[in-house]
KEKE-3310 file (N, C-alpha, C; in steps of 0.2 Angstrom, whole numbers, plus 5000, padded with zeros to 4 digits):
npx = (5568:5568:5565:5571:5561:5550:5557:5564:5563:5579:5586:5587:5592:5595:5590:5584:5584:5574:5579:5583:5597:5601:5600:5606:5602:5605:5601:5603:5614:5617:5619:5626:5616:5599:5592:5583:5583:5571:5568:5575:5575:5566:5571:5581:5597:5613:5626:5633:5638:5648:5650:5658:5665:5655:5642:5628:5627:5629:5620:5611:5619:5624:5613:5609:5620:5619:5608:5615:5621:5635:5648:5655:5669:5680:5698:5704:5692:5685:5690:5682:5669:5670:5673:5666:5670:5684:5682:5675:5685:5695:5692:5693:5706:5711:5707:5694:5678:5663:5646:5639:5648:5648:5643:5628:5629:5641:5639:5636:5631:5643:5650:5656:5668:5669:5675:5687:5683:5693:5696:5685:5676:5664:5651:5639:5642:5655:5668:5673:5688:5685:5691:5692:5681:5681:5696:5695:5684:5673:5665:5651:5647:5634:5630:5621:5624:5622:5627:5632:5635:5638:5644:5653:5648:5640:5625:5618:5606:5609:5620:5613:5608:5619:5633:5646:5653:5657:5674:5689:5701:5700:5705:5706:5694:5690:5697:5691:5679:5681:5685:5675:5666:5671:5667:5658:5643:5625:5616:5616:5616:5615:5622:5614:5599:5594:5592:5600:5603:5618:5622:5616:5622:5635:5633:5631:5644:5653:5648:5650:5665:5668:5663:5672:5684:5680:5680:5693:5699:5692:5700:5714:5713:5708:5719:5729:5732:5738:5732:5726:5723:5710:5705:5704:5697:5684:5683:5680:5669:5659:5659:5652:5640:5638:5629:5630:5633:5638:5642:5642:5651:5663:5663:5666:5679:5687:5685:5690:5702:5706:5706:5716:5727:5729:5732:5743:5751:5752:5760:5755:5751:5759:5764:5765:5771:5767:5766:5762:5752:5746:5747:5743:5747:5746:5757:5771:5773:5761)
npy = (5267:5262:5272:5274:5273:5287:5296:5313:5325:5334:5341:5339:5322:5319:5315:5314:5306:5310:5307:5301:5300:5307:5303:5300:5299:5294:5290:5276:5276:5276:5287:5286:5278:5279:5274:5263:5249:5245:5255:5256:5244:5240:5248:5252:5250:5250:5254:5259:5273:5277:5289:5291:5281:5279:5270:5275:5279:5269:5260:5252:5245:5232:5224:5228:5225:5212:5210:5213:5226:5235:5241:5255:5264:5276:5273:5274:5274:5262:5251:5255:5251:5237:5232:5237:5236:5241:5255:5257:5252:5261:5272:5270:5268:5257:5247:5236:5243:5245:5240:5252:5263:5266:5273:5272:5274:5271:5257:5245:5234:5225:5227:5221:5230:5235:5243:5258:5275:5284:5278:5281:5283:5289:5294:5300:5305:5314:5310:5319:5322:5326:5328:5325:5324:5311:5302:5297:5303:5309:5320:5321:5325:5327:5324:5333:5345:5345:5343:5331:5331:5323:5321:5332:5346:5355:5361:5377:5375:5362:5363:5367:5355:5347:5352:5350:5344:5329:5326:5320:5328:5345:5354:5351:5349:5362:5366:5358:5362:5374:5371:5365:5375:5381:5374:5371:5371:5369:5364:5360:5345:5339:5327:5326:5336:5350:5352:5365:5380:5385:5398:5398:5387:5393:5402:5393:5386:5397:5398:5386:5386:5397:5393:5383:5390:5398:5387:5384:5396:5397:5386:5390:5401:5395:5386:5394:5392:5377:5361:5345:5332:5325:5336:5346:5341:5341:5355:5360:5352:5357:5371:5371:5364:5351:5336:5324:5310:5294:5287:5299:5307:5300:5302:5316:5315:5311:5322:5333:5330:5330:5344:5348:5341:5347:5361:5359:5355:5367:5373:5380:5376:5367:5350:5339:5327:5323:5318:5306:5309:5316:5333:5349:5365:5383:5390:5401:5411:5412)
npz = (5309:5326:5340:5357:5371:5375:5369:5365:5351:5347:5338:5321:5317:5330:5345:5363:5379:5392:5409:5425:5422:5408:5392:5375:5356:5340:5326:5328:5337:5353:5366:5383:5395:5404:5420:5418:5409:5402:5393:5382:5377:5366:5357:5340:5343:5338:5343:5358:5367:5380:5392:5403:5416:5427:5435:5434:5422:5414:5415:5408:5399:5398:5397:5384:5376:5376:5368:5356:5354:5352:5362:5367:5376:5384:5385:5399:5407:5403:5411:5423:5418:5415:5426:5439:5453:5454:5453:5465:5474:5473:5478:5491:5495:5489:5498:5505:5506:5517:5512:5517:5514:5501:5487:5478:5464:5460:5459:5449:5435:5430:5411:5397:5386:5370:5362:5360:5364:5359:5347:5340:5324:5317:5307:5313:5327:5336:5348:5362:5372:5389:5402:5420:5429:5428:5424:5410:5406:5392:5381:5370:5353:5343:5324:5321:5330:5343:5358:5370:5387:5398:5414:5415:5415:5428:5430:5435:5444:5449:5457:5469:5473:5475:5481:5481:5467:5462:5458:5451:5448:5450:5443:5430:5427:5426:5415:5405:5403:5399:5386:5382:5380:5369:5358:5344:5345:5345:5355:5372:5381:5398:5409:5419:5421:5411:5394:5385:5377:5368:5373:5385:5390:5391:5402:5412:5413:5416:5428:5434:5434:5441:5454:5457:5458:5469:5480:5479:5483:5497:5503:5502:5511:5522:5526:5529:5543:5548:5543:5546:5534:5536:5542:5533:5523:5530:5534:5521:5517:5528:5523:5511:5513:5515:5520:5534:5529:5525:5513:5505:5512:5508:5494:5495:5501:5490:5481:5488:5490:5477:5474:5485:5479:5466:5470:5477:5467:5460:5467:5478:5489:5504:5508:5522:5534:5550:5566:5562:5553:5539:5534:5529:5523:5518:5507:5511:5501:5494)
capx = (5572:5564:5569:5571:5554:5551:5563:5561:5569:5582:5588:5589:5591:5596:5585:5586:5579:5574:5579:5588:5602:5599:5604:5605:5600:5605:5602:5605:5619:5616:5624:5623:5609:5596:5592:5579:5584:5565:5566:5579:5572:5563:5575:5587:5602:5620:5631:5632:5645:5647:5653:5662:5663:5650:5636:5621:5628:5630:5615:5607:5624:5625:5608:5610:5626:5617:5605:5620:5623:5643:5648:5661:5671:5687:5704:5705:5686:5683:5691:5677:5664:5669:5674:5664:5674:5688:5680:5675:5691:5699:5689:5694:5714:5710:5704:5687:5675:5657:5641:5637:5652:5649:5637:5624:5631:5646:5637:5633:5631:5648:5648:5662:5669:5669:5680:5688:5681:5699:5696:5679:5676:5657:5648:5634:5644:5662:5669:5678:5691:5684:5695:5691:5676:5684:5701:5694:5677:5672:5658:5649:5644:5632:5631:5616:5625:5620:5634:5630:5641:5640:5645:5658:5646:5634:5621:5617:5602:5612:5624:5610:5608:5626:5637:5652:5652:5663:5680:5696:5705:5695:5706:5705:5686:5688:5700:5687:5673:5683:5686:5666:5662:5673:5665:5652:5636:5618:5611:5619:5612:5620:5619:5609:5598:5589:5595:5600:5607:5625:5622:5614:5628:5641:5633:5632:5650:5655:5646:5653:5672:5668:5662:5680:5688:5677:5682:5700:5700:5691:5705:5719:5711:5707:5726:5734:5732:5740:5727:5727:5719:5703:5702:5704:5689:5678:5681:5676:5662:5655:5658:5647:5635:5636:5626:5635:5632:5644:5643:5644:5659:5669:5664:5669:5686:5690:5685:5694:5709:5708:5707:5723:5733:5730:5734:5750:5756:5753:5764:5750:5751:5764:5761:5772:5769:5769:5764:5759:5746:5746:5746:5743:5747:5747:5764:5772:5772:5754)
capy = (5265:5263:5276:5273:5274:5293:5300:5319:5326:5341:5343:5334:5316:5319:5314:5312:5303:5312:5303:5302:5301:5308:5299:5303:5294:5297:5285:5269:5277:5279:5290:5284:5276:5280:5269:5258:5245:5245:5261:5255:5236:5239:5252:5249:5252:5246:5257:5263:5277:5279:5295:5290:5275:5279:5266:5280:5281:5264:5256:5247:5244:5225:5221:5231:5221:5205:5211:5214:5233:5237:5246:5260:5269:5278:5269:5275:5272:5256:5246:5254:5248:5231:5230:5243:5236:5245:5262:5257:5251:5266:5277:5269:5266:5250:5241:5235:5247:5243:5245:5259:5269:5266:5277:5268:5278:5266:5250:5244:5227:5224:5225:5221:5236:5232:5247:5264:5281:5287:5277:5282:5286:5287:5300:5302:5308:5312:5310:5325:5321:5330:5325:5330:5321:5305:5303:5296:5307:5311:5323:5318:5330:5324:5328:5339:5351:5344:5341:5327:5332:5319:5325:5339:5352:5355:5367:5379:5371:5355:5364:5367:5348:5345:5358:5348:5340:5323:5326:5318:5333:5350:5360:5347:5350:5369:5366:5355:5367:5380:5367:5363:5382:5385:5370:5374:5366:5372:5364:5356:5340:5338:5321:5327:5343:5351:5354:5372:5383:5387:5405:5397:5383:5398:5405:5387:5385:5401:5398:5380:5387:5400:5389:5380:5395:5399:5383:5386:5402:5395:5380:5394:5405:5390:5383:5399:5388:5370:5356:5338:5330:5325:5343:5350:5338:5343:5362:5361:5350:5362:5377:5370:5362:5344:5332:5319:5304:5290:5287:5307:5308:5296:5306:5322:5314:5310:5328:5338:5328:5332:5352:5348:5340:5352:5367:5357:5354:5373:5378:5385:5373:5362:5345:5336:5322:5325:5313:5299:5313:5320:5340:5355:5373:5388:5392:5407:5415:5413)
capz = (5315:5332:5346:5365:5373:5379:5366:5363:5347:5348:5331:5316:5320:5336:5351:5370:5383:5399:5415:5431:5418:5402:5386:5368:5352:5334:5320:5330:5341:5360:5372:5389:5396:5410:5423:5416:5402:5397:5389:5376:5375:5358:5350:5336:5345:5335:5346:5365:5367:5388:5392:5409:5419:5433:5434:5432:5414:5409:5418:5404:5395:5399:5393:5377:5374:5375:5362:5349:5354:5353:5369:5368:5381:5384:5387:5405:5410:5401:5416:5427:5416:5415:5433:5443:5459:5453:5456:5473:5479:5472:5483:5498:5494:5487:5503:5504:5510:5518:5508:5519:5512:5494:5483:5473:5458:5459:5459:5442:5432:5423:5404:5391:5381:5363:5358:5363:5361:5356:5339:5336:5318:5315:5305:5318:5332:5338:5355:5363:5379:5394:5409:5427:5433:5428:5419:5403:5403:5386:5378:5362:5348:5337:5318:5322:5332:5349:5364:5376:5391:5403:5420:5415:5418:5433:5430:5442:5449:5451:5462:5475:5477:5475:5481:5479:5463:5461:5453:5453:5447:5448:5438:5423:5425:5424:5409:5400:5404:5393:5380:5380:5378:5363:5353:5339:5346:5347:5360:5376:5386:5403:5411:5424:5420:5406:5387:5385:5371:5369:5376:5392:5393:5393:5408:5417:5412:5420:5435:5437:5435:5447:5461:5457:5461:5476:5484:5479:5488:5504:5505:5503:5518:5528:5526:5532:5548:5547:5545:5543:5528:5538:5544:5527:5521:5535:5533:5514:5518:5531:5520:5505:5517:5515:5526:5537:5526:5525:5506:5504:5514:5504:5487:5497:5502:5483:5478:5491:5489:5470:5476:5487:5475:5461:5473:5479:5460:5457:5473:5483:5496:5506:5513:5526:5538:5558:5571:5557:5550:5533:5536:5523:5524:5513:5506:5513:5497:5491)
cpx = (5568:5568:5567:5563:5554:5556:5560:5566:5571:5584:5589:5586:5593:5590:5588:5581:5579:5575:5583:5594:5600:5604:5603:5604:5601:5606:5604:5610:5616:5620:5622:5617:5605:5596:5588:5581:5577:5564:5571:5578:5571:5566:5580:5593:5608:5624:5629:5638:5643:5652:5659:5659:5660:5643:5630:5622:5628:5625:5612:5612:5624:5619:5606:5614:5622:5612:5609:5622:5631:5643:5656:5663:5678:5691:5703:5698:5683:5683:5685:5671:5662:5670:5672:5668:5681:5688:5679:5681:5696:5698:5691:5701:5714:5708:5697:5683:5668:5652:5639:5641:5652:5642:5634:5627:5637:5646:5633:5635:5638:5646:5656:5662:5670:5674:5681:5687:5686:5700:5690:5679:5668:5653:5642:5637:5653:5662:5675:5681:5689:5686:5692:5686:5678:5690:5698:5687:5678:5664:5658:5645:5641:5633:5626:5618:5623:5625:5630:5636:5642:5639:5650:5655:5640:5631:5618:5612:5604:5616:5620:5609:5614:5631:5644:5653:5659:5668:5686:5701:5701:5698:5707:5698:5687:5692:5695:5681:5675:5683:5679:5664:5665:5672:5660:5647:5630:5614:5616:5616:5618:5618:5615:5606:5594:5594:5595:5603:5614:5626:5620:5620:5633:5640:5634:5639:5653:5654:5650:5661:5672:5667:5668:5683:5685:5681:5690:5702:5699:5698:5711:5718:5711:5715:5731:5736:5733:5733:5729:5723:5712:5701:5700:5697:5684:5678:5677:5670:5656:5654:5653:5640:5632:5634:5631:5632:5637:5646:5645:5650:5664:5668:5668:5677:5691:5692:5689:5701:5712:5710:5715:5729:5734:5733:5742:5755:5757:5759:5760:5750:5757:5761:5767:5768:5772:5765:5759:5751:5749:5744:5748:5743:5749:5754:5765:5771:5765:5750)
cpy = (5268:5266:5273:5275:5282:5297:5307:5322:5333:5344:5338:5326:5315:5319:5313:5310:5305:5308:5305:5304:5302:5305:5301:5297:5297:5292:5278:5270:5279:5282:5290:5281:5278:5273:5262:5255:5245:5251:5261:5248:5236:5244:5249:5253:5248:5247:5261:5266:5279:5284:5295:5283:5275:5275:5269:5281:5275:5258:5250:5244:5235:5221:5223:5227:5214:5205:5212:5221:5232:5242:5249:5264:5270:5273:5269:5273:5265:5250:5248:5251:5241:5228:5235:5242:5241:5252:5263:5257:5256:5272:5277:5265:5259:5244:5240:5239:5243:5244:5251:5264:5270:5270:5271:5270:5273:5259:5249:5237:5228:5223:5226:5227:5234:5236:5253:5269:5284:5285:5277:5286:5284:5293:5303:5306:5308:5313:5315:5324:5327:5329:5329:5326:5314:5305:5302:5300:5310:5314:5319:5323:5325:5328:5333:5345:5350:5339:5337:5327:5329:5323:5330:5344:5351:5361:5370:5377:5365:5357:5366:5362:5345:5348:5357:5343:5335:5326:5324:5323:5339:5355:5356:5348:5356:5370:5364:5358:5372:5377:5367:5370:5385:5380:5373:5368:5371:5372:5359:5351:5338:5330:5321:5336:5343:5353:5361:5374:5384:5393:5402:5392:5388:5400:5398:5385:5389:5400:5392:5383:5392:5398:5385:5384:5398:5394:5383:5390:5401:5391:5385:5398:5400:5388:5388:5396:5380:5366:5349:5337:5329:5332:5348:5348:5342:5351:5363:5358:5354:5368:5376:5367:5355:5341:5327:5313:5299:5289:5295:5309:5305:5299:5313:5320:5314:5317:5333:5336:5330:5340:5352:5346:5344:5358:5365:5356:5361:5377:5383:5383:5369:5356:5342:5331:5323:5320:5308:5303:5317:5328:5345:5361:5377:5389:5399:5413:5417:5417)
cpz = (5321:5338:5353:5366:5377:5375:5363:5357:5348:5343:5326:5318:5326:5342:5358:5374:5390:5404:5420:5428:5411:5397:5380:5363:5345:5329:5323:5336:5347:5363:5379:5390:5403:5414:5422:5409:5398:5393:5383:5374:5369:5354:5347:5338:5343:5341:5352:5366:5376:5388:5397:5412:5427:5431:5433:5425:5411:5412:5415:5399:5394:5395:5386:5374:5371:5369:5356:5348:5356:5358:5368:5374:5380:5387:5395:5409:5408:5407:5421:5426:5417:5422:5438:5451:5459:5456:5464:5478:5479:5476:5490:5499:5493:5492:5501:5508:5511:5513:5510:5517:5505:5491:5479:5465:5455:5459:5453:5440:5427:5416:5401:5387:5375:5360:5362:5360:5358:5349:5337:5330:5315:5313:5308:5323:5332:5345:5357:5371:5384:5401:5415:5431:5434:5424:5412:5402:5396:5385:5372:5358:5343:5330:5317:5327:5341:5354:5368:5381:5396:5409:5421:5416:5422:5430:5436:5446:5451:5457:5469:5479:5478:5475:5480:5473:5462:5457:5455:5452:5443:5442:5430:5422:5423:5416:5402:5398:5398:5387:5376:5378:5371:5357:5350:5341:5346:5353:5365:5381:5391:5405:5416:5424:5415:5400:5388:5379:5373:5374:5384:5395:5395:5400:5414:5418:5417:5427:5439:5439:5441:5455:5462:5461:5469:5482:5485:5484:5495:5506:5507:5509:5523:5531:5528:5539:5546:5547:5542:5537:5530:5539:5538:5524:5524:5535:5526:5514:5522:5527:5514:5507:5515:5521:5529:5535:5524:5517:5503:5505:5510:5496:5490:5498:5496:5480:5481:5490:5481:5470:5479:5483:5468:5464:5474:5472:5458:5463:5478:5490:5497:5510:5515:5531:5545:5562:5567:5555:5544:5534:5529:5527:5519:5513:5508:5508:5493:5494)
residu = (MET:LYS:ARG:PRO:ALA:GLY:ALA:GLU:ARG:LEU:ALA:GLY:ASP:THR:TRP:TYR:VAL:PRO:ALA:LEU:THR:ASN:SER:GLY:PHE:VAL:GLU:GLY:LEU:CYS:ILE:ASP:THR:GLY:PRO:GLU:TYR:GLU:ALA:TYR:ALA:ASP:ALA:ASP:VAL:ASP:THR:LEU:VAL:VAL:THR:HIS:GLY:HIS:ALA:ASP:HIS:PHE:ALA:ALA:ALA:SER:GLU:LEU:ARG:LYS:SER:GLY:THR:ARG:VAL:LEU:ALA:ALA:ARG:ASP:ASP:ALA:ARG:LEU:ILE:GLU:ASN:PRO:GLU:VAL:ASN:ILE:ARG:GLY:MET:PHE:SER:TRP:ALA:ARG:PRO:GLY:ASP:LEU:MET:VAL:THR:LYS:LEU:PHE:LYS:GLY:GLU:PRO:CYS:VAL:VAL:ASP:GLY:LEU:LEU:GLU:ASN:LEU:GLU:ASP:PRO:ARG:ALA:ARG:ALA:ILE:LEU:THR:SER:GLY:HIS:THR:LEU:GLY:HIS:HIS:ALA:VAL:LEU:THR:LYS:ASP:GLY:VAL:LEU:PHE:SER:GLY:ASP:ALA:LEU:TYR:GLN:LYS:ALA:LEU:TRP:ASP:ARG:HIS:PRO:LEU:PRO:TYR:ALA:ILE:ASP:PRO:GLN:LEU:VAL:ALA:ASN:SER:LEU:ARG:ALA:ILE:ASP:ALA:LEU:ASP:PHE:GLU:VAL:LEU:VAL:PRO:GLY:HIS:GLY:GLU:PRO:CYS:SER:HIS:GLU:GLU:ALA:SER:ALA:HIS:ILE:ALA:HIS:HIS:ILE:GLU:ARG:ILE:THR:GLU:ILE:GLU:ASN:PHE:ILE:LEU:ASP:GLU:LEU:VAL:ARG:GLU:HIS:THR:THR:GLU:GLU:ALA:ILE:ALA:ALA:VAL:SER:ARG:LYS:VAL:GLY:LEU:SER:ASP:ASN:PRO:ALA:GLY:TYR:TRP:LEU:ALA:VAL:THR:THR:VAL:LYS:GLY:TYR:LEU:GLY:ASP:MET:LEU:GLY:ARG:GLY:ASP:LEU:GLU:PHE:PHE:VAL:ARG:ASP:HIS:SER:GLY:ARG:TRP:ARG:ARG:THR:PRO:ALA:THR)
# end
């Protein structure tokens, strides 16, 4: 069986292809794709499992499908793969943003999804729901004990380059990370970063959860004084050191709103509207 170009063995029949987005390969089943179709063009790929609906994880899906590969994704993310415009519109409250405002990670070639990960029954690998980065995000555990975690986990080094990881629900991210740590795996391959042992992954998981908690605590301290939604987004962005980049700003908008929504649901924050602006403040009992 021919493997993708540049594939490196991790354990048993499980290989990975290091790239801007890491991908996996086990006996004809591919997990995500890197940015270049050429790496997979001559490989024997019968099934592609996409961990989530961001274009950097299904960049070669359409071309693979043309060659006969079956494409699988979660129910909640399949629509993002079949129509990436949904993701873009969702970030902009369903209005149409200009190209300046859209990250390239959300711009991709649409691809028909042939089946759902929720129905995956395959001896080569199983899919585990790890919501938070997206609603339908899944990790994939191969028969050889290698876990491909997609974007559920940001290793420590990645936090230095991306200090506010995109998440629609940071609390779901933390819950998914705890679930990942409880799984029986030997090696973890993140979507972006380096393969690591379970012990190393546990340290990265603890760091990721700690950073989520730090951001929540900052928001609580900051919202002792009333903030508009825009002021809250700006405060968090300054705190973590984001640059003034239009596309990065819109990623921050979604992520900070995710924090605010989580904390509102837990009763830590209050939300109200005054002078036609949404406003937030810490609840008195918090």
